[in-house]
DOVO-825766 format. One record per residue (C-alpha): residue in one letter; x, y, z. Coordinates in Angstrom, 1 decimal, always signed. Layout:
REM DOVO-825766
REC  residuo    east   north      up
REC        a       X       Y       Z
...
This chain:
REM DOVO-825766
REC  residuo    east   north      up
REC        m   +89.6  +101.2   +68.8
REC        a   +86.6  +103.1   +67.5
REC        p   +87.3  +104.7   +64.2
REC        g   +88.8  +108.1   +64.6
REC        s   +88.4  +108.3   +68.4
REC        g   +91.7  +106.9   +69.6
REC        w   +89.8  +105.2   +72.4
REC        s   +88.8  +101.6   +72.8
REC        d   +85.7  +100.5   +74.8
REC        a   +88.0   +99.3   +77.6
REC        d   +89.8  +102.7   +77.8
REC        e   +86.5  +104.6   +78.5
REC        g   +86.2  +102.9   +81.9
REC        l   +89.7  +103.5   +83.1
REC        p   +89.2  +107.0   +84.5
REC        m   +86.3  +105.8   +86.5
REC        v   +88.2  +102.8   +87.9
REC        a   +91.2  +105.1   +88.7
REC        t   +88.9  +107.5   +90.6
REC        l   +87.2  +104.7   +92.6
REC        v   +90.5  +103.0   +93.5
REC        g   +92.0  +106.3   +94.5
REC        a   +89.0  +107.1   +96.7
REC        i   +89.2  +103.8   +98.4
REC        l   +92.9  +104.1   +99.1
REC        l   +92.5  +107.6  +100.5
REC        a   +89.5  +106.6  +102.6
REC        r   +91.4  +103.7  +104.1
REC        a   +94.4  +105.9  +104.7
REC        t   +92.2  +108.2  +106.7
REC        a   +90.1  +105.5  +108.3
REC        g   +88.2  +106.6  +111.4
REC        t   +88.2  +110.2  +110.6
REC        e   +85.6  +112.6  +109.2
REC        l   +87.7  +113.0  +106.1
REC        s   +87.4  +109.3  +105.2
REC        e   +83.6  +109.6  +105.0
REC        k   +83.8  +112.9  +103.1
REC        i   +86.1  +111.3  +100.5
REC        l   +83.7  +108.4   +99.9
REC        e   +80.6  +110.6   +99.9
REC        s   +82.0  +113.2   +97.5
REC        t   +83.4  +110.5   +95.2
REC        h   +80.0  +108.8   +95.1
REC        k   +78.3  +112.0   +94.2
REC        a   +80.8  +112.8   +91.5
REC        v   +80.6  +109.4   +89.8
REC        t   +76.9  +109.1   +89.9
REC        a   +76.2  +112.7   +88.7
REC        p   +74.8  +113.1   +85.2
REC        d   +77.6  +113.7   +82.6
REC        g   +78.9  +117.2   +82.9
REC        a   +77.1  +118.0   +86.2
REC        r   +79.1  +118.9   +89.2
REC        p   +77.8  +117.6   +92.5
REC        a   +76.6  +120.3   +94.9
């Protein structure tokens, strides 16, 4: 763990992995629908946006 942070380097990537796995599971569960594409597109925008920026 980094001194004073309570986080290790590996812990910092866990929220991103959880977000991506969740998006894939939801997209597969809704496969063949407009919602499936919307889930993937909005997740892509969210995870590639600069820190702190919300996708439009």
